[in-house]
Structure formats: C-alpha cells, structure tokens
N, C-alpha and C positions, 0 to 999 in steps of 0.2 A: 683425362679418362681414356683408357685403352679402347681400341676398336679392332674388330676382327678384319683380317685382310679379305679382299676379293681376289687378289692375285699377288704373287711375290716374284722377285727377281734376285736370284742367288749371285752374290759377289764373293769371290775368293780374295780376301785381304792378304797382302804380303808386305814385307818391308818397303817395297817399291810402289805399292798401291794401298794407301791407308785411308784414313777418314777424310782428309782434304780432297783426295782424288774421287772418293765416293760423292762428296758434296758437289764436285765439279760436274758429275754426270746427272745431277738431279733433273735439269730440264729435259734431258733425253729420256730418262726413265718415266717422267710424268707424261711426255708425249707418246711414249710407247703404250701407256695405259695401265701400268701396274699400280697397285695401291701401296705396296710395302717393299722396302729393300731388305733382303734376307742375307745377313752377314755371317761369314765363317767366324770361328771363335775369336773373341776380342780381348780376353784376359792375357796377362803377361805370360809369355811362353818362352821356350828355348830360343836364345838369340839366333836370328836368321831363319827360324822355322817358316816354311812356306805353307803350312796348313793350320797351325795353331792348336792342334789337339794334344800337344805336349805342354800343358800349363805348368808354370813353375811358381806362380804367386797369384792366389785368388783375390788378393786385396788390391790389385792394381789393374787398370786398363793398360793394354800393351803400349809401351812408350814408342816403339817403332812405328806404330800407326798414328800417333798423335796424342796418346794419353787421354786422361779424363776430359781435359779442356777441348781437345780435338774432337772427341766423341760428341760433346755437348754442341759444339759449333756445327758439326756435320748434321746432327739431329735437327737443329734449328733451321738449317738450310733446307733439309728434306721436308720439314713441316711446312715451310713457306711454299713449297711446291706440292702440298697436299700428299706427301709421302710419309708413311710410317716406317718403323724399324722392327725387324725380327732378328734375334740373335741366336746363334748356335751355342749351346752350353754342354760341358763335358763333366757330368757328375760322377762318372764311374772311376776315373783315374787321373793321375797327373805325372809329370816327369819326376824321376827319382832325384834329380839335382835341384833340390828346393830346400829352403831354410827349415821347414817343418821336419822333413825326413832326416836332414843333417842333425837336428836336435835329438831325434830318436836314435840315430847311430851313435851319438855321443853319450847320451844318458840312459838309453835303453828304456825299460818300462817306467822309469821315473820321469821321462820326458812328458811335458804337458801335451805333446802331440802324439803320444803312443797310441791313443784311441783313434787317431785319424786313419790308420792303415791296418789292413787285414794281414797281420803278421803271424807266422808260426814260429814262435821262439824255440830255439834249441834248449836242451836241458840246462846248459850253462848260461842261459839268458842272452844268447846272441842270435842274430839273424844272418842267414846266408846271403851273400852278394855274389852273383855269378859274373865275374869280370876277368878272371885269370885266363890268359890265352897262350902264354909262352913261359920260358924259364926265367924271365926277368924278375928280380926280387923287388918288392915294394921298398920305397926309400922313405925314411923319416926325415921330414923337413920342418923343424920347429914343432908347432902343434898340429901339423897335418901329416898324413901318410900319402905318398904319391906313387901311383902305378900308371905308367904311360900318361895319358891325358886325364886320368881319374884322380880325384883327391878325396880323402876321408879324414874324419877327426882322429887324432892320436892322443891317448888310446881311445877305444870305443867298444860298443856292444855289437860287434859284427864279426863275421868270418868271411874272408875272401875265398871263393871256390872257383873251380873251372867253369867257364862260361856256358858249357854244355849241360851242366848239372841242373840248372833251374834255380830260381830264388826261393828264399824262405818267406815269401809273401805272395798274395794274390796279385796278378798282373793283368794287363790288357792282352788277350790272346796269348801269344808266345813272346811278347815284347817285354823283356825284363827291365827296360828303362822306363816303363810306364807302370806305376804302382797303383793298385786298387785302393779306392777310398771307401770308408765306411759311412756313407751318407745316411744309413739307417739310424745313426746316432744323431739326435737333434742338434747337439753342439757342433758336430762336424758339418752337418748340412748348413747351419747358420753361418759358420765361418767360411765355408767354400762358396757360398752364394751371396755374401754381403754386397758385393758390387752389383750383381745382377738384380738383387732386390732394390738397391738404390736407383738403378736405371729405370726399373718399373715404377717405383714410387714417384719419381720425378716426372713420369710421363714421357721419358725419352725412348722407351721401348714398349711395343704393344704385344709382342709374342715371343715364344721360346720354341726352339727345336732341341729336343733332348737326345743327345748322342747315346747310343748303345745301352738302352735300358735293360737289356737282357743280362748285362754284367752285374747289375745291382742285386743285393741280397733280397730286396723286397720292392720290386718296381711299383706295384700298386700302392704300397705304403708310402713310398717316396712321392708319387704323384698326388696322393691324398694330402700329405704335409705341404707339398708345393702349392697345391690349389688353395689350401686353407690360408697360406701366407699371401699369395698374389691375387686371389680372387678368381671367380669363374669367368670374368670378362677378359682375362689374359689368355690369348690364343696359344694353345700348347699342342704340339705334335711330337710324336716319338719315332725314333729311327728303329722301328720294329720290323724285322724281316719275317714275312708270313709266307708259308709254303702251300701251294695248291689251294684247297678250299679253306685252309685255316683262316680264322678271323681274329681280330683284336679282342682281347678279353673285355666283356661288357662292363666289368667293374673297374676298369682303369679310368680314372677321372682325367681324361684328356680329349682333344678334339679329333684325334685320329693318328694316322701314320704319316711318314714322310714320302710315301707314294710308290714304293717298289711293287706293291701288290697291283697298283694301277698300271704301272709301266709294263709289267709282263703281260697283262691282259690286253692293253692297247697294242702292244707288239704282236700278240697272237692274232689279232684281227687281220693282219697283213701277211700272214704266212699260210700258204696253201697246204692243207693236210695231205694232198695227193703227192706232194714232193717228199714225204718222209721215207718211203721205201727205197726209191732210187738214190737219195742222198745218203742214207745209212749204208746202203750197199757200196756206194763210191767210197765212203769213209773207211769202211772195213777193208776194202780192197787196197787202198792206198796206205793205210797205217798199220794193218794187221791187228787192230784193236777189235774187241768183241762188238757185236751188234746190239747188245743190251747195255744200257747205261747203268742200271742199278748195281750190278756187281762191281763196276768200276768205282762208283761212289762209295760203296762199302769198303772196298780195299783201300781207297784213298784215306778214308777216315781212320782205318786201322793203322795205316802208316804214320799219319801225323800224331796219333795218340802215342805211338812208340817213339817218334822223333822228338816231339816238342812238349808233351804233356805228362811226363813221368811224375813230376812233383804233384801236379793236380790229381792224378790218378791215385798216387799213394796216400795223399791227404784224405781223399774221399773214401778210399778203402779202409783206412784207419777209423774214420768217423762211423762208417757203416758196419765195421767188424766183418769184412769179407775180403776175399782175395783180389789183388789188383787186376788179375785177368778177367774176373767177373765185371769189374768196373769198365774195363776197356771194351768188353763185348757189348754191354748195354749202351754205353755212350756211342759206339759205332753204329748201333742199330737204330738209335733215336732219329726220327725223320724230321724233327722240327728244332728250332733254336731254344725252346723252353717249354716246360709242361705246366707251368703256373700253379704249382703246389705251394701252399703257404703253411709254415709250421703252426701247429695249434688249431688248424681248420681241417675239416673233412676235404679230401682232395676232390676237385670237380670231376664228374663222371667222364668228361672228355679227356681230362688228363690221365685218369686211370686207364682209359681205353688206349691212349697213345703209348703209354709205358708198357702196358700188358701186350699190346700188339708187337712192340719192339722186342720185348723179352721172348715172345713166342718163337722168334727166329734164332734165339740164343741157346746155349747149352743149359742143362738143369742147374748148374752152379749159380746162375743169375737169379733164380727165384727168391732166395733170401734177400738179395739186394733190392729187388722190386719192392718188397715189404718195407725196407728201410727208407727208400727214397720217396715212398708215398705216405707212410705212417710212422716213420722212425723219429730219431732225434732231430731237433732243429738244425744242428750242424750238418747232418747227413742230407737232409732235404735241401737245405740252402746250397751246399756245395755242389750237389748234383745239378740243381737249376743253373748255377753259375758256370758249370763245366760244359753244358750242352751247347751253348752259343759258340764258344771258341772252337770246339770240335767241328761244328757245322761250318763255321767261317773258314777255318784253315783246311778242313778236309774237302769241303765242297767248293766254296768260292775260289780258294787259292790252290786247289789241286785238281779235283775231278773235272772242273770246268775247263781246265787246260789239257785234259787227257781225252775227253770224249766230246767231239764237236762236229757232227755231221752238218749242222747249220748254226754257225756260231752267234748269230743274232739272238738265239734262244739261250745262250750261255750267259745269263745275267744274274745279278744279285737277287736271290729269291726265286729264280727261274728254274724250270725243269727242262733240260735240253732234249728230252725224248718226247715232249708234248708239242706236237706240231699243230698250231692253229687253235682258235677258239671260235665257236659258232656265234653269230650275231645275237641270237636269242639268249645265249648264256651271258653275253656281255651286258645286254639290257637288264637281265635279272640281277647281275652284280651291281649295276648302277642303281637299281631300285633299292638296294639295301645299304648303300653307302652312307656314312656319316656326312652331314652337309658341309662340315668345315674341315674334313680331312684334306691333307695335301695330295695333289696329283703332280706327276713329273714324268719326263721322258729321258732326261739326262741329269746326272749328279756328278759330284767330285769323286764318287766311288764306282760309277758304272764302268763296266768292262770295255765299252765302246760307246761312242756318241749315238744319238738318235738317228742321225743321217747315215752313219756307217751301217747301222742296223737296217735302215730303209733300203739300202742297196743290197744287203745280204738277203733280205726277205724275198727279193725278186728271184733268187736262185731256186726257191721252192717251186717256182713255175717253169723254170728252165733247167731242170737237172741234167738232161742229156747234153744240151749245149754247153752247160757249165763243165760237165765231165770232159768233153772234148777239149775245152780250153785248158783245163788243169793238166790233162795228159800231155798237151803240147808244151806247156811251160815246164813240166817236170822232166820231159825229155831233154830240154835245153839246160836246165839248172836243177841240181838236187843236192841235198845234204843229209838230213835226218828224216826218213820216211814218215815218222809220226808227226814231227813238228812241221814238215813242209806243207801239209794240207791246211793247217791253221794259218800258216804264212800266206798261202795263196789267197785264202778268203779275205784276210785283213789287208793285204796289199791291194787287192782289187777294190775293196770297199773304202779304203782310206786314200785312194789315188786322187791327186798326185801326192807322194810322200817322199821325203828325203831319205837317203840311205842311212843317215844318222838316226832319224826318228824311228825308222823301220828296224834298225839294229837294236835300238834300246827296247823296243816292244818285244822283239823275239828273245832277247836275253832275259827279260822279265818272264815271258811266257815259259821258256825252258826251265828257269829256276823254280817257277811255281809248279810246273808239272812234276818236277823231281824224278824224271825218268832217266836222265843222263847227267844233269847237274842240278844243284840246288843252291840256295843262299848260303848254306853252311858247308856245302861240298862242291867248290868250284873245280873246273877243269879248263885250264888255259888253252889247251889244244882244241877242245870242243868249242869254246867261246870264240876263238880265232876263226875256226871253220864257219861258225854261224855268221860272223861279220862278213866273211868273204861271200857267203851265200846271199846275204842281204844286198851287198853291193852289186852282185851280178843280177839278182832278181829285179831290182828297180830299173835295170837297163833294158829289160824285156818290154815288148809292146803291150803291157797289161792294160794300158789306158784304152785300147781299142774295145775290149770287152766292157769296161766301165762305161764308155761312151754308148755302147750298144744298149745297155740297160738303163741309161740315165733318165729317159722319160718316165719309165715305170717306177724307178727309185724316187724320183721327184714326186710322183703321185702318192707313193707310200708315205713319203715324208710329210707332205701337206695334209694328207688324210689323217695321219697319226696326230699331227699338231692340232688340227681342228678338233678332233675328238677329245684330246687331252685338255685343251683350253676351254671347251664348251660343256663337257660332262660335269656331273656333280663334283663338289669339292673345291678346294682353293688351288688353282693351277700355279705351278712354279715354272719360271723360265731360267734355265741355267745359263750363266753368263756367256754371251756370244751366240746362243742357239736361237735367237730371233732371226738369224740368217743361217745358211747352211754351214755345218761344222763337221769335219771329218777327223775327229780325234779318237785316239785309242785310250787304253787304260792309263791311270795316273802313273807318273806325273804328266803324261802327254796332255790329258784333258784339263790340266790346271795351268796351262800356258797362258800368258797374258793375252787379253783381247783388246781390240781397239774400240774406242767410243768416240763419236756415235758409229753404229754399224753402217757401213757404206756398201750397198749391193754391188757385186761385181759380176753376177750371172743372173740369168732369168730365174733360176732357183732361189737365189738370194732375195731378189725383188719380190717374188711371189710369197715367200715365207715371211718376210718382214711385213708385207701388207696384210697377210692373214693374221699374223700375231697382233698387229696394231688393232685391226678391226675387232678381233675376238676379245682382246683384253679391255678395250674401251666399252664393248657391249657388256662384258661381265660387270664392269663398274656400274653401268646403268641398270642392269638387272638386279644388282645387289646379291648378297649371299643367300644360300639355301633356296634358290629359284627352283620351281617345279620342273621335273624331268618327265617327258612323255615319249616313249619309243614310237617310232614310225616304221612302217613295214613296206618293203619293196616287193613287187610281184613281176614275174616275167623271166625271160631266159637268162638274164644277168643279175637276178635279184641277190644272189650270193655275194656279189661284188660290191654291194652298197650297204652302208650303215647310216641311218638318219634318226634324228630325234628332235623334239621341240623343247624349248626351255622357257621358263617364266610364265606368268599369267597376269592378265589385266584385271580390272574390277569385275569383269564378267566371267573370269576364270579361263579366258582364252589365251593360248600361247602367244608369246611376244617375239620369239625367234625360232628359226629352224636351221639346223646344221646338217649338211649332207656330205659324207666322205665316201669316195670310191676306193675299192681295194683290189689289188692284184689285176691291173688292167691289161696285162700282156695279151691274153686271149681276145680281149675286147678290141684290140687294135685291128683284129681281122673281122670281128662280127659286129662291133658297135653295140650300143645299148638296146637296139631293136625296140621291142614293145615294152621294155621294162618301165614300170611306173611306180610312183610313191603314193601310198594312201595317206590322205590328210585327215587330221582329227575333225570330227563332225562340228560344224558351226564355226570353223575358224575362217581362213582366208580363201577357201576354195572358190567362192563366188567371185573373187578378184582375179583368179587365174584362168587364163584362156584355156578352154577345153576341159576344165575341171568342174564346171558348174553342175552338170548332171551326173557325173560319174564319181565324184569325190576323190579322183585320182589325178595326178599330174605326171606326164611323161618325164622320166628322169633326165632325158637329154635337154628338156626345156629349162631345167634348173641349173644345168652346168654350162658355164660360158667358156672363157679362155682357159680356166683351170679345172681339174677334175674334182673340185670341191665347191661347195656353196654354203654361204652363211647369209641368211636373209632375216632382216627384221621386218616387222609387220608393215612399216611405212615404205619398205622397198617394193612391196607387191601391189 
C-alpha cells in the first residue's frame, strides 16, 4: 500500500549513477531523515542522456540504470531502510528517435501509432521533419534514408525541411527532437504509462512527479484519469509554474505543485525591499537597460515568438480563423503559463479575466481571437492553452531573466525579478492556504542557481552601495560586454570559488539565452572567444574578498531559508547535495555528480547538515499535515525574524517551534535588542525563563550558536 511522503530527496540518475548506486546510499538517506527517494525519469531514454526527459521506449525501465530487475532490487533495499520511492514521469513528450514514430514515418496515417502524436499532416499525407542544415543530399542505404547522423525509413510519409522551419507536429517548447504525445487518448495514456502503473501496482513506487502538465491538451482530464487508475493514495505533484498570486486550479486532482511557488516566496523573505531602488539604478547604469522589467519581458516574448514558434502561431491562427499577428500579440501579452479553459465548458471567471486583461494591452485585431480562445472550437482553445507555456518558458525563463537582473537571486523559475521581498505576514497567509501535501523546495535540476548562491546574492539587497563599489573596481580591471558583465559579477561572487571552465560555460549559456549578441542558433566565434578570455581574467581577480565579507550573512540566509522550507507546510524536498552548502549555477552545472555521504568541509556545511537532519527527523515524527501556527515578533528587529509553531498534541498544543532570522547585516551592529517572540497561549511559556508572566521570550534567548532555532517541546 502506498504512503504519502513526509519528505523527499531528489536524485539525478545518470548512466554512471543508477539503481545500484541509489541502493548504496540508503543508510545515509535514512539517517538524514527523509521518507522517500525522488528519482529523475527511469524509462528508457536516448543513450547517454544525463537527464532522462527524452524517453524513447515507455515499455522498458532504462537499461543503463539497471533495468527492471535493478529497479526492483533498489526498491527492496530502500524499503528495508524504511524509504519509499517517488518517480518523475514525462507524459507530454518523448524523443523522436523511437520505434512508434518510426512506424508513423514509414506508414503514415495507417500506422497503429499515428494516434500517439499530435501531427499536422500536409495535404499529401506527409509530416515535416526539420533536419536539413546544409547542401548535403540524403543518401539511400537499403531500406533507410541517411542524412548525416539521422536515419529515416525509405520510402516514407515525411518531408525533410530546413531545421529552422519548425516541424509538422507539436513539440516540447522549441525542441524539435521531442515530439508531443496525445495522452488525452486513453489508449495512448495506457501504453505510455504501462511500466509506471506496474511499479505502482507492485508497491515499488509511492508517488509521481508529473513533468510539464501545461503542455497537455487537458491537464485536469489527464490527472482525473491518472487518479482513477492509481488511486487517491498515490501521492502526485505537478510541475506547474505559478506566477505571483496565481494558484493551482482547485479541480486538478493532485496533491500540489513541485514547489516553485514556495521557492520564490521563501527567497523573498531574505531580500530587503529597500535595496530595490539602488540596485535597479546600478543595473541601469552598468548595462544601459531600462529600469522597468515589464517591457523587457514583453519584448523578449515577442522575439521568441518570431524566432521559434512560427509553426505554432500559424497552426493556432488557422484554427482560430485570425491573423498570425493577432496570435503573437495575445501570446506575448499573456502573464501566466496557462489560462485553464476546457473545450465544452464555460471558461472560469479567472481565466476570462486573465485573457481579457492581456488583450486590453493589444491592438483591436486581437478581440476576435479572444472569443475563439475562450468560447471557440476545441482545437483553437486547446492549441492556445498549449502555446502559452512554451512562450512563457522561452520568453521569460530563457530570455528575459538573462536580460534584466538587478538582483539575480530573484530571476528564478516562476519568479518576478522586479518584486523585491515579501512581508512576513504575507508569507504566513500563504502558508495558511497551502495544500498539506504539496511539495516544497529551494533547489531543483531546473533552477537558475542553487539555494546557497541565492543566499549570498540576497545579502546584496542590504549592501547596495558597498556592492556597487566592488563591481566598479572589478569592471575597471576587466570588462567585455557591458550588459553581460554585471550578471557575470553577481554570479562569480555568489558561486565563488569557481573554475574558469565552469564560469565560462555559465556565461556562454547566459549569453546564448539572452540572445542580445549571440544565441543557440546564431553563434559568433569572435564574441565567444572574447567571453572565454573575460571569464579567465575575471576569476583571477580577488572576488573572494567580497564573498568572505558577506559570508556570515549569507550563511544566515541559507540556514534560515532551509529551516523555513523544511518546517513549513507541505512535503519538503532536498535536492541532491544541498544538505550541505552548494554553489551551483544553472544546468548542467547543477546536475554535476555529488559525493555520498556528505562530508562537511566548512562551518556552513556542518550547520546546514545538522539543521537538515534535525528538521527532517522532526518532520517524520510530526507526520504529514501537521498544524501551522504563525508566531509574531515585536521590537526593533522584528522585521528580521520569522517564526511559527508546528504540530499539536492531544490537548492541541504545538509540538515544535521554528525561528529563522533574516537579513542580519544591520543586526551585527545593533543586535536583537528588546526583540521578543510571542508564544501561543497555554503552550510552553511557563517552562521558559522570563516568559511566565509576559507570554513572550526574548529572541536572543532562543538563538544559540546559529541564527536559527528549531525546538521541540521536550527541548524546553
């Protein structure tokens, strides 16, 4: 019988770290305190794939990891250590190099797999494949057609076209090698989930992480069919990116999201709003970029629509009976990844408001399109829903966030880089409305930088003038591209120490994503060489002196964020290696192998590991859905503390208190003074010296060696 996790530990499986290696770390993970191991995709994928999201065969567990027998043996070892398994699944797409799609290319609509894929057949019954890149002619070799490393059936129902044209099928974002699956078809869902269902039926897996639900034709319908098959006891979370106050649709039958909404709110607790004006001013002075983020975001979305999504725009325009320019306008104006309109149903009022508000900023030619995407044909409604997510992902995550970055710890998946800080009261309100078994996280395989890199960057919001002086000194010594340089200085300082090779790889990706000088499709060897030379020179500067200067405050931010995330409502996830300090940048940097068991090398490591162990073990004792009670600080430094109680005994009294301090730079001079914490009536205040008559405890009394406190009732 499946059980819901109290916490998870994300492991990135690779050909060098498969099921046997996961089994080998079972004692370590048990002692760490997690209840479940959370695995990256386990189905057969492209040979050598380091991530597994490019599935090639849904009927097999990946042989490079150990296959089905290896999975079973791993699960048995984990179970012996009281550890369950959660797996990451990819219902939206698979790699184009797979037997099912080969059958479609060979036999066209007559293939038994033709219904698997969302294909737009040409009038002659062929599908466009965007692979041609030079004047080389494809060569017939027996029953196959070869073009460089590509092979196709000969003859077949396909047409090779220029790689820039886009394919004749729905794909994952702009990646033409990942073809969209039609899991809205019950037959396709059953065939692509057969192994996952077997693992659940056998009791080898307790939960599922659903990748990219926004790409599906009907996410709610998919989740309904999934729950009907696997049961309500199978813990299920979705990788749903929510923006600002947006919430997960209440009618999606799942336990919650994978935690980006939580990540950005926890991150905001440790950013000083007063740092916004000076940091934006510094950014505009150094880069020449505008001081307002929103126009940058809009322009970025317009650019990617023109660069990458012409086939999707034209397909939607055809379905809606409108001009492609109207489609581009509305998609660029949409502020969220999906508007949740379902064909055949009245659109939710919130969805109508979102689309209408977006259209209000567009030209009059968009009005007919609004009617079509809210009340029109099933195809128009569905294709609009499926197009919003890719435009947001490529336009915002992979473009705008690399163009506008006054404080780059805010430039995270689902984040809003112009929103500096979140009030404690607002955070408590958010926690009060959380689903009890939603996932919480601080780092993932997709975050732009690790939690500890963000912890260092957050300190800059308290030291904008000191930071500006340091950047001006470094810029005077080494410079390359005024726009990119400022992003470079932030990440070099926050990831310090970092090799020239890692730093170069990061800057090359950042420049290609920004698309201001180079891009993935438009390289410039001279620019790229200059970037390498800049990186090599920059790492030789004494950047580490500034990092050392802010280290005590960054460590405080790191421990505070970790404590909040591990003890707030939800199911906390620890990304591999982040039980100690980790200073990784965007993938593939954050997917580098980690060593087990974690061996503390610094005081930061030791403190973070101890905190993680204590919090995870306490969560296991408290169980899921423990009560959450905000606690309030008063005094001169009250704004620098967040505290709450968790759990309840038979009398309804809290079982644990978590206290995290935030932004302690100023406090280094003033101390906590008379700041105190109000305790809930009737709890442990009679056990705390000085709190018997006042109901308050001086914050300084709760904080020992570290600027955080985690107390169980028996500790007091």
